[in-house]
N, C-alpha and C positions, 0 to 999 in steps of 0.2 A: 467356559469363558474363552474368547478368542485372544490370543496373545499377539500384538502387533510389534514388529521389530523394524527399525530403520537403521542405516549406517552412514557415517560422514567422512568424506575426504575431498581434497580440492584438485581441480585440473591445473591450478596455477599457484603453487605455494609461495612464489616470489612476491605476489601482490598482496599477501596478508599483512595487515598491520601488526606492528610490534608493540603498540600502545595498548596496555591492558587496563585502561581507565574503566572498562566495562566488558561484559561478556560479548556483546555484539561487536564492539570495536576489535576485540582480540581475534574474532574469527572472520571479520569482514574481508571479502574477497571479490575481485572482479569476475571470477569465474564461478560457476555453480559449485556448491559443495555436495558431495555424496555423503548422506548421513545415515546413522543408525539410532533409532529410538525404540526402546522396548517398553510396552505397557499393554494393559488389557483392553483392547478395543471394545469388547461387549460392555465392560463396566463403564467405560467412557460414555457410550451411547445410552446405557440404562440410567445413568445419573446426569444426563445432559441438561435437565431442567432444574438441577439443584446446584448448590455450590460445593458439593462433595468432590474432593480431589482424588485422582487415581495416581498411584506411584508409578514412576518410570525411570529408566536409565538412558541418558543421551550419551552416545559415543561419537567422538569426532576424531578421525584418524587421518592426519596430514603428515604422516611420518613419525610423529610422536603421539601416541594414542592418548586422548583426553576423554575421561569417563566422568560424567556429570549426573548425579542423582537429581531428578526433577519431580515436580508434581504437576498434574495436568487436569484441566477440566474444559468442557465445551464452552464456547463463547459465541457472541453474536446474536442475531435474531432470526432472520429469514433462513440463512444458510444452515443454521444450527438445526432448524426444523426439516430442512429438505435434504441435506447431504449425508450419505452413509458414513463418511468420516467428516464429522463437523469441524469447523474452524476451532483451534485449540489455543487456550491460554496456557502458556508454558511458564512455570515458576521454578527457578533454580533454588536448590536447597542452600540454607545459610552456610553450612560448613564448606560447600564447594566454592562459594563466593569468598569466604574468608581465606581459604587455602590458595585461591588464585588471584587474590587482591583485585576482585572485580567491582569494588565499590558497593553502593547501596542498590544497584539495579538488579531486580529479581524477575520481573514479569515481562513476557514477550509474547506478541501476537504471532501465531503460526497459521498462515493462510493455506488450507488444504484444498485438494481437488474436490469437486462435487459429485461427479459422475464417473463410473469406471469405464471411461472411453478415451480414445485418443483426442477427441474434440475437447474434452474437459481440460486437458493440458494446455490447448491452445488458448482457452479462455483465461486460464491462470497466467500464462505467458504474456498475454496482452495486458493484463492487470499489472504485472511486474514492469513492463515497459513504461506504463503510465507513471509509476513511481520514479523510474529513472529519468523520464522526460521532465518531471517537476524538479528533480535534482539539478538538471541541466539549466532550467530557467530560474531557480532560486536556491540560494544557500540555506534558506529557512525552510528545510524540508526533512522528512523522514528518510533515512536510508533503508534500503530493502536488499536482502540477500536471497539469491535464488538458491533453492536446495533441490537436489535430485534425490528423491526418496526411493528407498527399497523397503516395501512392506512385505513382512513375512507374517502371514495371518492364517490360521486354520490350515496349516500344511500347504499353503499356497504362497506365491510370490507375486506381489503387485507393485508396479513401478509407476510413480507419478512425480511431477514437479510440485514444489511447495514454495511459499514465500515466508521468510522470517523478517518481521518489521521491527525496527529499532525501538527500544524502550524510550517512552516520552521523556523521562528525566535524564536518561543518558544523552538523548538528542539535545535537550535544553542545556545541559552542562557543556556538551561539545561546542556549542555555539555561543556560550557565555550568556545565555538567556534565563529568564525565570518563568516557571509555569504559573498558569492562571486557571483557577478552578471555576469553570463557567457555572457550576451548579450552586456555588456559594457567592458568586459575584455577578450581579446583573450587568449584562452587556449594554453599554451606553454608546460606545463608539469603537472604531477599529482603525488601524493604521491604513491610511487612505491608499497610498501607492501599492502597498502589499495586497490590499483588498482588491484593487482593479486587476492586478496580475492574477490573483486567485480566481476571481470571477471569470476572467477571460480564458484562463486555462481550463476551468470546468466546462465552459462553453466549447472550447476546442475538442475536448474528449467526449462531449456530449453527456455530462453528468449533472443530473438534477437531484441526486440522492444525498443532499446535504441541507443542513438548517443551522443558521448562526445562532439564533436565540436559544435553541435546545442543545447546541453543541454537538449535533448529529454529524458524524464523520469529519469532524473538524477538531483540532486542538488549538489553544490559545497560548501564546508566549509573550513575555514582555522583555524589552531591552532594558539594560541597566538605566535607572533613573527615569524610566517612562511609565506612564499609566495607560498608554494606548496599545492595546493587544494586536499582535500579528497572527493571522490566521494560517494554519498549516493543514492541508487536507490529507485524508487517507481513506482507504476502502472505496475502490473504484469498480466493483464487479457489476454494478447495475448501470454503467454508463454505455453510451452508443458505440464507443470504440471497441469495447469488450464484446457487447452484443450477446450476453448470455440468454438462453432460451427462457429462463424464468423471470427476466428483468422487464418490468412494466412501469410506466411513469405513474406518479401519484395522481389521483383523480383531480386534485386541486391545481394541477399544471396543464396549460392548454396544448398539450401535444398527445398524440396517441401511440407513439412508438419511441423507444429510447434512442433510436437512430436519428430522430429529429432533434435539432439543437434548440434549446431555449435559454435565453440570457437571463439569469436570475440576479442580476446586478440590482442593488437597491438604490443606487445614486441617480443622477440626472443625465439626460442625454447631452447636456452642455458641458459635462465634466471633461476635463482635458486628459485624453488617453494617448497623447502624442508619444510620451516616453515608453509606455507600456507596449503600444503597437510596434514601435520601432525595435523594441527588445525582442518581441516575437518574430518580427521579420528578420532580425539579425541571427536569430537561433534557427531559422527554418532549415538551413543546410545541415546543421548538427543534428536536429531531430529526425530528419529524413535519413540521414547516414546512419543514425542509431538503429532505426528500423531495418534498413537494408542489410546492416552488418549482424543483425540479431538472428543467427543461423538456427536457433532452437525452434523458431516458428517455421511452419511450412511456407513455401513460396506463395501459395494462394492466400494464406492469412497475412503474409507481409504485404502483398498487393492490396488486400482489403484495407489494412491499417493505413497504408500510404494514400489510398484514394480518399479515406475518410479525413485524414489530415489535409489532403489536398483541397477538399471541399471547404474547410475552415480558411485556408490561405487564399482561396479564390475570393472569399468574402472580404477579408481584412485588407487585401491588396487593391480593392476598389475604393475610389474617393467617397463614395456614399455608404461605407460600411455601417455607419451608425444607423442608417435607416433599416438595414437588414436586422440589426440587434435590438433596437429600441422601438422600431416602427417608424413610419414615414411622417407621423405628426410631430408637432413641436414639443 
């Protein structure tokens, strides 16, 4: 069995939060974390189609070494089948949570690389940027932490980036929101302004890999005293901005390539998008600056991302942008 080991420290310790309301909040940093996680990779892969968990140890060294016992299992659907190191569900042991006063938050999504190539890191870095873009556009968003992984497996060393995604309950608590279980509650309506922002954002990054009714790649939260859910997106690897080689549109969607944009908004062309469009226009400079300053991406990849975003802004800056998204008919 192959033993996989990763190690964790930060480029910028000063930016780490001191608020230990949850594990993610306690390690959250503007810079990538260099991490160490030891577990048996062969066992993880062998049991990837079951719920059997593999024991592991997460070590985070930012000057004060933090050692966290964890349980891991493969998660996801497509990437779990395709990737040699599948996406991971990371569950913290209860003893570690109690010792560090991390509250009830145990489970975290770890987005791993898919192929053992330099290009696969660029795909993951593009996906990380999308998380950060949505954070820029909406407070109602998942935080994502970039990790610089060092894999020591079968007497070899493999280095790749990874993404740790904030726990859903931790995110909801941070924002003063309540979670909604879409599997138990039939979705009848959503928060209109947030939905318009959500749908336009998905169009901007070229993402059609989501479904409201099934809760696919979407989470729903409620503000205090409200019964109208707010949609929060996650999982962007199949979008046009990432442009993964395995990504193809669903056959039910009238596009042939994920780089083509398709507006999956369920409302009417006459709906008022003034506020949402203005917000995207106001954030244009911040989004482009975010990409330009993201040095972990190669120059060619940054240019490609900027060109793809530029195509979106070329559309919404035109007076007839609705014809492009909805079609020219009434």
